[in-house]
C-alpha positions in Angstrom: -11.8 12.4 -0.6 -11.1 15.4 1.3 -8.5 18.2 0.1 -6.9 18.4 3.3 -3.4 17.9 3.8 -1.7 17.6 7.1 2.0 16.6 8.3 2.3 13.9 10.5 5.7 13.2 11.5 5.3 9.4 12.7 5.4 6.4 10.5 2.1 5.8 8.8 0.5 2.5 8.0 -2.7 0.5 7.0 -4.9 0.4 9.9 -2.8 2.5 11.8 -4.4 4.4 14.8 -3.4 7.6 16.6 -4.4 11.1 17.1 -3.9 14.4 16.3 -2.6 17.2 18.2 -4.6 20.0 19.4 -3.7 22.3 16.8 -4.5 20.1 14.1 -7.7 18.9 15.8 -8.8 22.4 16.1 -8.0 23.1 12.9 -10.0 20.2 11.3 -12.8 20.7 13.9 -13.3 24.4 14.2 -12.1 25.8 11.0 -13.0 22.8 8.1 -15.7 21.7 9.8 -14.6 18.0 9.9 -17.0 15.4 11.5 -16.8 11.9 13.0 -16.2 9.4 10.1 -15.3 11.8 7.5 -11.7 11.7 5.4 -8.4 14.1 5.1 -4.9 12.9 4.0 -1.9 12.9 6.4 1.8 13.0 4.8 5.1 12.9 5.7 8.3 11.8 3.7 7.3 8.2 3.3 4.3 9.1 1.4 0.7 10.0 1.7 -2.3 8.4 3.1 -6.3 8.8 3.9 -7.1 8.9 7.1 -10.7 8.8 8.9 -12.0 10.9 11.9 -12.4 7.5 14.4 -13.3 9.4 17.2 -13.5 13.1 18.7 -12.7 13.1 22.7 -12.4 16.7 24.6 -11.2 18.4 21.2 -8.9 16.0 20.3 -9.3 13.8 16.9 -8.3 10.1 17.1 -8.0 8.3 13.6 -7.5 5.5 11.9 -5.5 4.9 8.2 -7.6 3.3 5.9 -5.5 4.0 2.4 -2.6 4.5 1.1 -2.7 7.6 -1.7 1.0 7.8 -2.9 4.4 6.8 -2.3 7.5 8.7 -1.6 9.5 9.8 -4.7 13.0 10.6 -5.0 13.3 14.4 -5.1 16.7 16.8 -6.1 18.2 17.9 -3.4 17.8 21.9 -3.5 19.5 23.9 -0.8 19.0 27.4 0.3 21.9 29.3 1.8 20.9 32.6 3.0 21.2 35.7 5.4 18.0 36.3 7.6 15.8 39.4 6.6 13.2 41.0 8.3 10.4 39.4 9.0 7.7 39.5 6.5 9.9 39.4 3.7 11.7 36.1 5.5 8.1 34.4 5.9 7.6 35.4 2.3 10.8 33.4 1.1 10.7 30.5 3.2 6.5 30.0 2.0 7.3 30.4 -1.9 10.8 28.3 -1.6 9.0 25.5 0.2 6.4 25.8 -2.4 8.9 25.8 -5.5 11.1 23.0 -4.2 13.9 23.6 -1.5 14.6 21.0 0.7 16.6 22.3 2.9 17.4 26.1 4.7 20.6 26.9 5.9 20.6 30.4 7.6 23.6 32.1 7.8 25.4 35.2 9.5 27.3 37.5 7.0 29.2 40.9 7.9 25.9 43.0 6.7 23.4 40.7 8.3 21.0 42.7 9.8 18.6 40.3 11.6 20.9 37.9 13.7 18.3 35.8 15.4 15.4 33.4 13.9 12.3 32.2 15.2 13.0 28.6 15.0 9.8 27.4 15.6 8.1 29.7 13.6 9.7 29.2 10.6 9.3 25.4 10.7 5.6 26.4 10.9 5.2 28.5 8.2 7.1 25.6 6.1 5.1 23.0 7.0 1.9 24.8 6.4 3.8 25.4 2.7 4.5 21.9 2.7 0.6 21.1 3.0 -0.5 23.6 0.6 1.5 22.8 -2.0 1.0 19.0 -2.3 4.8 18.4 -1.4 5.4 15.2 0.5 9.3 16.1 2.3 9.0 18.7 4.8 12.4 20.9 4.2 14.7 20.9 7.0 15.7 24.2 8.8 19.7 24.1 10.2 20.5 26.3 12.8 22.1 29.9 12.0 25.4 29.9 11.5 28.5 32.0 10.4 29.5 32.5 6.7 33.3 31.3 7.3 32.0 28.0 8.9 29.6 27.5 5.9 31.9 27.5 4.0 34.4 25.2 5.3 31.9 22.8 5.6 30.9 23.2 1.9 34.1 23.4 0.0 33.3 20.6 -2.6 29.0 21.4 -2.7 27.7 22.6 -6.0 26.9 26.2 -5.1 24.8 28.4 -7.5 26.0 31.7 -5.9 23.5 34.8 -7.0 26.4 37.3 -7.7 25.6 40.8 -9.4 29.0 41.2 -10.5 29.7 38.4 -12.5 29.0 38.1 -16.2 27.6 34.6 -16.1 24.4 33.7 -17.1 24.2 30.3 -17.9 24.2 27.1 -15.9 24.7 23.4 -16.6 23.3 21.3 -13.9 24.1 17.7 -15.1 25.1 15.3 -12.6 25.1 18.3 -10.0 23.0 16.8 -6.8 22.7 18.4 -4.3 22.7 21.9 -5.4 22.8 24.8 -2.9 21.7 28.5 -4.0 23.4 31.0 -2.1 22.2 34.4 -1.8 23.6 37.3 0.3 22.1 40.1 2.8 20.1 42.9 2.0 23.7 44.9 1.8 25.1 42.2 -0.1 28.5 40.0 0.7 31.5 42.2 1.5 34.5 42.5 -1.3 36.2 39.9 1.4 33.1 37.8 1.8 32.6 37.6 -2.5 36.4 37.0 -2.5 36.2 33.6 0.0 33.3 32.6 -1.8 34.6 32.4 -5.6 37.6 30.4 -3.6 35.4 27.2 -3.4 35.9 24.6 -5.8 32.6 24.0 -7.2 31.0 27.5 -7.2 29.1 28.7 -10.2 28.3 32.8 -9.9 25.6 33.4 -11.7 24.0 36.9 -12.8 20.0 36.4 -13.1 19.2 39.8 -13.6 20.8 43.5 -14.4 18.7 44.9 -11.7 19.8 45.0 -8.0 17.1 42.4 -6.5 15.6 42.1 -2.8 17.3 38.9 -1.0 13.9 37.2 -1.2 13.6 38.3 -4.5 16.8 36.8 -5.7 16.2 33.9 -4.0 12.5 32.8 -5.3 13.9 34.0 -8.7 16.7 31.4 -8.7 15.0 28.6 -7.1 12.6 28.9 -9.8 15.0 28.9 -12.5 16.9 26.0 -11.2 13.7 24.0 -10.8 12.6 24.7 -14.2 16.1 23.6 -15.6 16.1 20.5 -13.5 12.5 19.8 -15.1 13.5 20.6 -18.7 
């Protein structure tokens, strides 16, 4: 069985026949050198299946599903609310957060957010590739960019772990908290007024993970790692 994994959005079932898109077909044929009759796996939130190359027509792979490999399992909902940062750092953050276990990305605009537009198509591509590489079944979702005040109004009762350098709290209790949302500030941190508004939320947990000032992507990856470890413990 090949270790090639591709995300396939449509429902899959035994003996199901369909075609890969142009990009995925090119990847299998030109990069991975897959031939007629060889196997690879397809996955989505409902499970993972073994597929076999049934036909190759004008560079497009037609496949058939021959076996179910594994079923979907319940995942803890871990959301990441973040202010967009410069492209290269953003790409790393999205990739690593997907690998570690984030299930939903929520980009927010703050007073000090520098990057104020996102390429959703590019980010979703990074998310899918990271899910394929990390053996995940569920591909994280990406919300549309929203302002911080709208995010706060919509999540007044959400369990939010707030990365806050100004707090003295270094402990968290994650029992019975699902979903969990990690909130990370922009490169210049939240303004005083924004921090005050964040701390007014009902289920907010300010958390200090390091005495040093961390870059946004470092803070995000560190907090996700800490929370994922605690959830598994």
